[in-house]
VOGUNU-70251 format. One line per 4 residues: number of its first residue (from 1); their letters; for each residue x, y, z of C-alpha. Coordinates in steps of 0.001 Angstrom, whole numbers, m for minus. Example, Ala and Ser with C-alpha at 12.3 -4.5 7.8 and 13.67 -1.06 7.14 Angstrom:
BEGIN
1) AS) 12300:m4500:7800; 13670:m1060:7140 $
***
This chain:
BEGIN
1) MNNL) 52521:115415:108815; 56129:114192:109131; 58788:114452:111873; 56142:115178:114540 $
5) KPGV) 57171:116598:117916; 55155:116887:121167; 54920:120631:120596; 52481:120183:117685 $
9) SDYY) 49823:118465:119832; 46554:120443:119349; 43138:120577:117630; 43105:120441:113807 $
13) WCCV) 40284:120557:111210; 39592:118748:107952; 37854:121476:105920; 35988:121760:102588 $
17) EIRA) 35391:125118:100901; 31866:125628:99447; 31027:128485:97089; 28340:130889:98205 $
21) APDV) 27885:128884:101398; 29613:128378:104738; 32573:125966:104748; 32159:122563:106400 $
25) GEQV) 34694:120701:108515; 35442:118038:111117; 37597:118545:114193; 40548:116242:115005 $
29) YLSV) 42675:116280:118147; 46323:115302:117576; 48324:114058:120557; 52028:113518:119903 $
33) TEGV) 53331:111082:122489; 55433:108002:121782; 53166:106471:119090; 55537:104133:117248 $
37) STLN) 59324:104235:117582; 62355:102353:116294; 66047:102783:115425; 66983:105537:112984 $
41) TVTV) 69679:103653:111080; 70686:99996:110914; 73730:98618:109056; 73752:94938:108075 $
45) QRGG) 76191:92746:106124; 75130:91506:102709; 73754:87980:103125; 73035:88542:106806 $
49) SVTI) 69831:89053:108797; 68368:91816:110929; 65627:92108:113542; 63995:95532:113913 $
53) LCPY) 61982:96288:117078; 59018:98659:116770; 57663:99688:120223; 54195:101300:120306 $
57) DNIY) 51739:102905:122759; 49372:100848:124895; 46341:102184:122986; 47518:100318:119858 $
61) QQHV) 47745:96822:121376; 44834:95420:119314; 45598:97299:116086; 47129:95826:112937 $
65) KYWC) 50860:96527:112597; 52824:96504:109346; 56243:97032:107740; 56509:99025:104540 $
69) KGND) 59244:100402:102264; 59577:103874:100724; 61083:107311:101280; 57674:108891:101832 $
73) WRSC) 55366:107710:104614; 52253:108480:102585; 53193:106204:99698; 55320:103444:101222 $
77) TPIV) 54578:99914:100017; 53489:97416:102726; 55564:94208:102773; 54176:92274:105761 $
81) RTDS) 51339:92840:108242; 50489:91203:111554; 47349:89802:109886; 49552:88413:107062 $
85) PHKG) 52910:87981:108810; 55121:86220:106227; 56304:87207:102772; 59471:85728:101269 $
89) KVSV) 62425:86497:103519; 60500:89062:105650; 58313:88275:108665; 56545:90257:111398 $
93) RDDP) 55572:89233:114932; 53497:91197:117460; 53865:90997:121248; 50990:93085:122707 $
97) DQQV) 52055:92366:126303; 55434:93977:125656; 53863:96600:123345; 56347:95859:120575 $
101) FTVT) 56280:94212:117171; 59425:92827:115553; 60350:92611:111875; 62927:90057:110728 $
105) MNSL) 64628:90259:107307; 66897:87415:106134; 69418:86901:103277; 69815:90631:102735 $
109) ITGD) 71227:92073:99495; 72408:95593:98608; 69090:96182:96838; 67357:95918:100231 $
113) SGYY) 69032:99152:101366; 66622:102050:101782; 63951:103620:103994; 61365:101494:105799 $
117) WCGV) 58515:102291:108194; 57088:100692:111347; 53370:101355:110907; 50197:100914:112983 $
121) EISR) 46735:101166:111419; 44212:103226:113419; 40917:103507:111546; 39393:104895:108365 $
125) DSAV) 42733:104589:106500; 44627:106592:109107; 47902:105286:110538; 50938:106248:112610 $
129) GTRA) 54517:105255:111936; 58207:106007:112241; 61030:105628:109743; 64212:103510:109801 $
133) YLSV) 67063:103489:107283; 68540:100108:106418; 72055:100011:104924; 73168:96622:103605 $
137) TEGV) 76965:96758:103540; 79436:94839:105687; 77561:94736:109034; 78551:91282:110320 $
141) STLN) 80298:88648:108205; 81906:85249:108657; 82477:81929:106885; 79409:80319:105304 $
145) RVSV) 80251:76733:106152; 82832:75032:108360; 83673:71321:108666; 85498:70032:111733 $
149) HSGG) 86452:66495:112720; 84857:64877:115748; 86751:65654:118945; 88424:68659:117382 $
153) SVTI) 88101:72390:117929; 87183:75338:115761; 87507:79114:115999; 84955:81093:114006 $
157) PCFY) 85889:84715:113083; 82949:87140:113064; 83762:90474:111404; 81680:93576:112055 $
161) DNVY) 81443:97261:111051; 83218:100041:112958; 79848:101351:114220; 79476:98189:116327 $
165) QQHV) 82801:98329:118211; 81168:99053:121598; 78116:96812:121122; 77508:93424:122775 $
169) KYWC) 78314:90458:120510; 76938:86935:120902; 76857:83412:119466; 73535:81619:119153 $
173) RGSD) 72209:78344:117699; 69160:77741:115535; 68125:77486:111913; 66005:80658:112196 $
177) WSSC) 67666:83993:113073; 64612:85374:114866; 64489:82499:117363; 68076:81267:117771 $
181) TPIV) 69191:80418:121333; 72135:82472:122681; 75073:80411:124015; 77696:83043:124912 $
185) HTNS) 77812:86860:125053; 80788:89259:125127; 79346:90700:128366; 78111:87518:130162 $
189) PKKS) 78550:84592:130017; 81770:84717:127997; 82196:80959:128417; 79618:78176:128428 $
193) GEVS) 80962:74633:128662; 83239:74089:125651; 82235:77370:123954; 83910:80741:124537 $
197) IRDD) 83785:84192:122909; 86363:86967:122639; 86004:90455:121161; 88775:92524:119547 $
201) PDRQ) 87297:95995:118840; 90542:97333:117326; 90429:94702:114577; 86583:94784:114430 $
205) IFTV) 86304:91051:114955; 84994:88714:117612; 85955:85044:117660; 84010:82052:118923 $
209) TMNN) 85931:78916:119954; 84239:75533:120271; 86240:72610:121716; 85760:68812:121892 $
213) LKTW) 83163:68884:119154; 80727:65992:118696; 78585:65100:115717; 75493:66430:117527 $
217) NSGY) 77131:69876:117559; 76511:70037:113802; 73937:72623:112795; 73287:76302:112155 $
221) YWCG) 74825:79016:114333; 74786:82813:114157; 77320:85604:114716; 75157:88297:116315 $
225) VEIS) 75578:91949:117337; 73069:93650:119617; 72182:97180:118525; 69737:98630:121036 $
229) RGSA) 66345:97979:122580; 66366:94324:121503; 67338:94923:117862; 70254:92974:116384 $
233) VGTR) 72128:92081:113190; 73742:88763:112371; 74937:86238:109801; 74695:82448:109712 $
237) VNLS) 77342:79698:109838; 76720:76042:108987; 78902:73844:111228; 79482:70235:110192 $
241) VTEG) 81246:67868:112616; 82542:64799:110771; 85304:62204:111147; 88915:61841:109899 $
245) VSTL) 89988:64912:107907; 88258:68293:107989; 88468:71634:106223; 86280:74426:104902 $
249) NTVT) 83404:73214:102728; 83215:76145:100350; 85746:78823:99456; 85116:81746:97099 $
253) VERG) 88111:83628:95697; 88450:86437:93194; 90171:85742:89874; 93878:86591:90113 $
257) GFVI) 93865:86186:93879; 95162:83414:96122; 93759:81097:98757; 95153:79124:101713 $
261) IPCF) 93195:75959:102510; 93698:74444:106006; 93298:70653:106162; 92971:69279:109703 $
265) YDNI) 93524:65618:110503; 93409:63228:113468; 96445:62532:115649; 96747:58982:114187 $
269) YRQR) 97602:60485:110780; 100592:62626:111799; 103171:60464:109982; 101057:59739:106894 $
273) VKYW) 101429:61271:103465; 98989:64102:102802; 97906:65310:99384; 95669:67722:97475 $
277) CKGS) 93668:66453:94519; 90992:67695:92131; 87832:65951:91018; 84149:65681:91801 $
281) DWSS) 84568:62031:92904; 86824:61186:95848; 87733:57762:94472; 89100:59163:91210 $
285) CTPI) 90405:62655:92004; 93761:63602:90422; 96591:64432:92893; 98251:67833:92310 $
289) VRTN) 100722:68092:95210; 101831:65744:98011; 103771:66225:101249; 106410:63757:99972 $
293) SPKK) 106699:64736:96271; 106003:67032:94498; 105489:69642:97215; 105035:72343:94576 $
297) NGEV) 103320:72144:91196; 103074:75415:89265; 101012:77819:91386; 100057:75169:93976 $
301) SIRD) 102110:74190:97042; 101569:72065:100170; 103042:72163:103682; 102482:69808:106623 $
305) DPGQ) 102614:70772:110323; 102292:67546:112391; 102532:69507:115631; 99301:71312:114802 $
309) RLFT) 97813:68280:112990; 97319:70492:109982; 98503:70669:106394; 97930:73756:104285 $
313) VIMN) 97507:74132:100532; 98292:77446:98830; 96957:78280:95354; 98120:81497:93636 $
317) NLTS) 97024:83491:90566; 93671:81754:90394; 91633:81686:87183; 88013:80726:86560 $
321) GDSG) 89316:77369:85268; 90505:76577:88809; 86923:76457:90069; 85729:73002:91056 $
325) SYWC) 85854:70266:93688; 89085:69493:95525; 89995:67110:98330; 92223:67204:101413 $
329) GVEI) 93490:63628:101480; 95497:61421:103848; 96921:58084:102708; 96480:55207:105177 $
333) SRGS) 97740:51898:103721; 97262:49496:100815; 95594:52176:98717; 93079:53301:101321 $
337) AVGT) 92724:56956:102272; 90513:59404:104096; 89590:62853:102918; 87122:65689:102874 $
341) QVSL) 85850:67804:100034; 86332:71515:99347; 84379:73426:96722; 86473:76237:95245 $
345) SVTE) 84682:78988:93363; 86792:81528:91479; 84288:84260:90869; 83976:86646:87998 $
349) GVST) 83782:90391:88215; 86118:93295:88819; 89185:93534:91032; 91632:96239:92034 $
353) LNTV) 93658:97485:94999; 91873:97948:98322; 93702:101041:99593; 96033:103565:97943 $
357) TVQR) 97916:106464:99571; 99201:109318:97394; 100995:112585:98108; 99073:115823:97687 $
361) GGSL) 99836:117273:94246; 100888:113873:92917; 99310:111499:90417; 97973:107981:90541 $
365) TIPC) 97065:105190:88133; 94554:102593:89390; 94350:99289:87460; 90851:97755:87318 $
369) FYDN) 90938:94125:86202; 87848:92433:84798; 86760:89043:83490; 86938:88035:79849 $
373) IYRQ) 83138:88167:79542; 83262:91934:80135; 85713:92855:77335; 83078:94637:75225 $
377) HKKY) 81193:96203:78132; 81413:99836:79173; 83693:100569:82124; 83546:103563:84448 $
381) WCKG) 85043:105212:87539; 82735:106618:90182; 82994:108135:93666; 80943:107348:96742 $
385) SDWS) 80992:105226:99879; 78008:103187:98648; 78261:101194:95416; 74558:101591:94630 $
389) SCTP) 74703:105393:94597; 78250:106338:93556; 78603:109213:91076; 80298:108369:87719 $
393) IVRT) 83263:110607:86839; 84635:109081:83624; 83528:106255:81338; 85199:104313:78529 $
397) NYPK) 82519:105564:76145; 81961:109168:77270; 83427:111236:78852; 86865:109581:78788 $
401) KSGE) 88375:112616:80504; 86944:114886:83189; 89231:117547:84604; 92271:115784:86050 $
405) VSIR) 90753:112295:85716; 91013:110056:82651; 90194:106431:81804; 91767:104020:79326 $
409) NDPV) 90669:100468:78493; 92912:97593:77367; 90649:94678:76336; 93628:92460:75494 $
413) KRVF) 94968:92599:79061; 91413:92799:80475; 92184:95896:82497; 91121:99520:82432 $
417) NVTM) 93314:102162:84038; 92137:105314:85766; 94630:108162:86100; 94132:111042:88539 $
421) NNLT) 96502:114046:88437; 97173:116998:90763; 95482:115293:93700; 94225:117293:96689 $
425) TGDS) 93087:116177:100145; 89522:116732:98940; 90037:113836:96513; 90354:111396:99425 $
429) GYYW) 87465:108962:99732; 85920:105816:98302; 85904:105149:94556; 84683:102233:92440 $
433) CGVD) 85921:100390:89359; 82643:99626:87594; 81504:97589:84582; 78051:98049:83054 $
437) ISRG) 76368:94728:82271; 72848:95307:80954; 69549:96901:81850; 71088:98961:84622 $
441) SAVG) 72983:96148:86316; 76703:96439:86977; 79591:94886:88852; 82285:96797:90710 $
445) RRVS) 85024:96853:93315; 85809:99574:95853; 89092:101472:96332; 89918:103698:99306 $
449) LSVT) 92041:106679:98217; 93964:108665:100830; 95755:111794:99648; 98560:112388:102150 $
453) GGVS) 102294:111612:101772; 102849:109281:98781; 105818:110505:96713; 107183:114072:96656 $
457) TVNT) 110011:115997:95042; 110952:119455:93787; 108497:120866:91237; 110870:122655:88858 $
461) VTVQ) 114618:122392:88255; 116737:124573:85963; 120152:123290:84888; 122880:124642:82586 $
465) RGGS) 123476:122851:79312; 126301:120367:79778; 125763:120295:83544; 124351:117661:85907 $
469) VTIP) 121455:117467:88322; 120402:115200:91190; 116657:114968:91844; 115569:113678:95293 $
473) CFYD) 112321:111684:95293; 110893:111258:98792; 108366:108521:99516; 106282:107126:102384 $
477) NRYK) 107797:104576:104738; 105313:101964:103507; 107003:101991:100071; 110522:101080:101318 $
481) SHVK) 110546:97672:99626; 108760:98739:96423; 110412:99296:93041; 111105:102974:92267 $
485) YWCR) 111595:104440:88802; 112185:107608:86774; 110130:108156:83649; 109578:110885:81074 $
489) GSDW) 106362:112233:79584; 103804:114984:80008; 101122:112439:80957; 101604:110267:84052 $
493) SSCT) 99623:107345:82610; 101898:106969:79576; 105340:108205:80662; 108329:106211:79367 $
497) TIVR) 110491:104533:82013; 114220:105405:81834; 115748:103808:84952; 114465:101602:87797 $
501) TNSP) 115829:100593:91191; 115716:96939:90091; 116850:97139:86431; 118233:99049:84613 $
505) KKNG) 119766:101205:87372; 121773:103142:84783; 120780:104204:81280; 123311:106339:79411 $
509) EVSI) 123807:109523:81432; 120942:108759:83852; 121246:106701:87043; 119053:105925:90070 $
513) RNDP) 119933:105128:93674; 117579:104190:96516; 118114:104968:100213; 115329:103193:102187 $
517) VKPV) 116633:104514:105514; 115867:108181:104709; 113499:107164:102718; 114432:108755:99357 $
521) FNVT) 115637:107720:95939; 117905:110021:93911; 118046:110366:90147; 121228:111828:88616 $
525) MNNL) 121382:113157:85039; 124733:114149:83528; 125848:116081:80392; 122428:117628:79952 $
529) TAGD) 121341:119082:76600; 118436:121307:75600; 116682:118176:74349; 116548:116857:77920 $
533) SGSY) 114146:119631:78926; 110630:118386:79671; 108379:116651:82176; 109640:113728:84276 $
537) WCGV) 108111:111665:87080; 109319:110121:90344; 107360:106853:90428; 106792:104024:92911 $
541) EISR) 105222:100742:91840; 102582:99387:94216; 101222:96107:92848; 99522:94592:89811 $
545) GSAV) 100319:97553:87573; 99345:100291:90008; 101758:103112:90825; 101996:106512:92523 $
549) GTPV) 104123:109417:91396; 104735:113143:91269; 106001:115321:88392; 109216:117314:87920 $
553) SLSV) 109709:119940:85225; 113329:120035:84001; 114576:123084:82111; 118066:122895:80600 $
557) TEGV) 119219:126505:80151; 121991:128380:81917; 121653:126944:85470; 125350:126780:86515 $
561) STVN) 128228:127205:84078; 131991:127386:84176; 135053:126524:82113; 135258:122858:81083 $
565) RVTV) 138989:122291:81556; 141836:124150:83270; 145579:123409:83172; 147771:124938:85903 $
569) QRGG) 151507:124751:86686; 152515:122863:89845; 152908:125361:92715; 150671:127895:90959 $
573) SVTI) 147149:129169:91701; 143848:129297:89830; 140503:131051:90240; 137487:129238:88748 $
577) PCSY) 134411:131386:87951; 131050:129562:88442; 128167:131481:86855; 124568:130739:87849 $
581) DNMY) 120992:131777:87037; 119305:134725:88729; 116896:132380:90581; 119840:130940:92552 $
585) QQHV) 121135:134255:94009; 120132:133379:97599; 121013:129668:97430; 124076:128044:99028 $
589) KYWC) 126946:127433:96565; 129711:124903:97002; 132802:123331:95431; 133169:119570:95527 $
593) RGSD) 135510:116930:94165; 134740:113619:92455; 134362:112044:89042; 130635:111417:89697 $
597) WSSC) 128282:114303:90420; 126010:112236:92639; 128822:111339:95065; 131319:114243:94895 $
601) TPII) 132805:115393:98241; 132174:119056:99239; 135353:121022:100097; 134005:124527:100743 $
605) RTNS) 130634:126255:100820; 129405:129850:100713; 127857:129396:104167; 130565:127346:105960 $
609) PKKS) 133465:126643:105656; 134341:129409:103195; 138010:128431:103391; 139611:125008:103635 $
613) GEVS) 143412:124879:103529; 144521:126374:100196; 140937:126557:98810; 138508:129458:99304 $
617) IRNY) 135124:130508:97900; 133533:133929:97391; 130038:134737:96106; 128994:137802:94004 $
621) PVKR) 125128:137705:93870; 124907:140906:91816; 127114:139436:89065; 125545:135963:89600 $
625) VFNV) 128923:134278:89945; 130911:132603:92700; 134690:132205:92455; 136750:129311:93779 $
629) TMNN) 140468:129987:94351; 143014:127164:94774; 146625:127992:95801; 149942:126046:95897 $
633) LTAG) 148621:123370:93570; 150243:119914:93421; 149919:117004:90998; 147618:115344:93560 $
637) DSGY) 145100:118165:93047; 144455:117053:89449; 140973:115599:88865; 137300:116453:88452 $
641) YWCG) 135608:119189:90484; 132093:120619:90439; 130496:124055:90757; 127344:123225:92748 $
645) VEIS) 124202:125085:93847; 121845:123618:96446; 118160:123929:95619; 116039:122317:98348 $
649) RGSA) 115580:119063:100300; 118812:117516:98962; 118374:118567:95338; 121199:120407:93563 $
653) VGTP) 122477:121515:90147; 126068:121625:89041; 128589:121529:86208; 132026:119838:86087 $
657) VSLS) 135542:121245:85749; 138574:119118:84843; 141718:120433:86611; 145136:119319:85366 $
661) VTEG) 148217:120312:87407; 151342:119925:85221; 154807:121491:84788; 155599:124699:82926 $
665) KMSV) 153448:127678:82031; 149776:127834:82957; 147285:127682:80145; 143538:127635:80141 $
669) LQTV) 141799:125742:77377; 138654:127758:77788; 139960:131266:78405; 139677:132162:82052 $
673) ANEM) 141719:135345:81879; 139098:137396:80069; 136381:136294:82471; 138584:137109:85435 $
677) HSM) 139454:140497:84028; 135770:141316:83539; 135210:140785:87282 $
***
């Protein structure tokens, strides 16, 4: 019987049917009180520890208690019992006086996630219990090891999950999580001697500061978060207080990433040369950069801050070959030096962007980088907040395409790209770049996809052959400093770039111009032909090959048309007919001047002003034409003009007219008279 409530308390019978005879049975009275209780759900960081409290009724004080794993109470597998309290990284401890037994689990991994049970044996194989769900994710995390010089100070950052924002945090000392001694709490005391604690719920971090450190302060400490009723989660830090120069002991970085190493030194070394060297032996390590020269060597640079008694080393674009032992060193005199060792581990696996925001209806390409050892392995893209249970959508073997999602692998570049088209808000969520290894094991990296603003533009534009068009591409404020581009192709993942806001900004009849203030970038295409019809994309580069974009369908037909050139006598008048497509009947029309379509200056419009000096405009929606009349022409009126039609959000189509005001009789190279007569 599962999920018992007090309302089911009553008499029950164990019965056996017997043929041709009365049934037999035994009566049982079930009383549902408090029995055994615990938390419903606990979230813990991978590598951390957790203590689960299991309170029980007074009647069970002398009974055996146990901790078992499994979805179903009837078949869960016992791990530890109070009569056999230790097994591997799991232990159990009973406190009959308090009527509670506690279970401690250390060094947790994602495979430890699942359902567990607090159980109490009664008699004759009967038992009572209650279920808890353990989720091993990012509960509480911090540095693994920290080295600080004697007399110095250190601030330890302890990161925690959003669910723990309102919980009490603490800092305790001891090699064993279940028995460490609290020093400071975020409620009280917040300060104890040279140790203080400060919580920042908005950033989901609490920091512990320890000042005037002595060598006897070395040891194991814990970042802890209280959950409820005595239960807590935490992760361990090894603090080493030494002399001279100090830094982190171990740093793990992902391939392709970067790291900043802080090297602290004593006040007596402020004016000394500092350096960064590589080698397992301090006496023979090879210097890479120095605060005198060179301060930069390839992807490695060094910077000294005597005021803070700190020099920092930055290493970019890390590869697995960069793994090894390094040293923060300070020269003293006559060849002597002091230093401390750092172990750098550039791990293998899969990397990608952490967060991507895309506009609804747009497209996205996610680059998933992987190590050389995974070139021949199968890659996949799956959705789900938890890596261990995410649902595969596409794979590099099969299926390579599923609806609007496709995958493409490039073993040479060691990257596979996932393209998602026609995104909706329902596509928002967590996804994973995954690589199958063997026998069900895999490595992966999570991406948070938010379908909101991204990049947007008009969906379809129709332009007359020989005309021009300006396409506005709107983007989110966060992309102001990113490179924008215009590319052509029916498929977002393989469209061919034509122009870019960095280079080239102009390519033949196509140009691009960015306006970060608005924020929008405009693409102008002149002298369009039928061959220019097709699918184009407004694109914004994010980083490391990733980009967001949205499509535009361009149709070169009869958008707006007029005569190409007109010659008029000085002092005369001319009426220019501007024909347009039926779809533009209700749109605003205008007449502008300038040699370049993207920057021509409007003179008159069909909404306002309809008349400006000697120039007037009149629209005939039924005939799908608007006429521009110019009177008392002078030589200064010669130049390029445009028949323009506004579409939406700054987009427009148009076609040019070359006006030449000369002496003598008026002539029209492309006959205007017949068109005028037909009106």
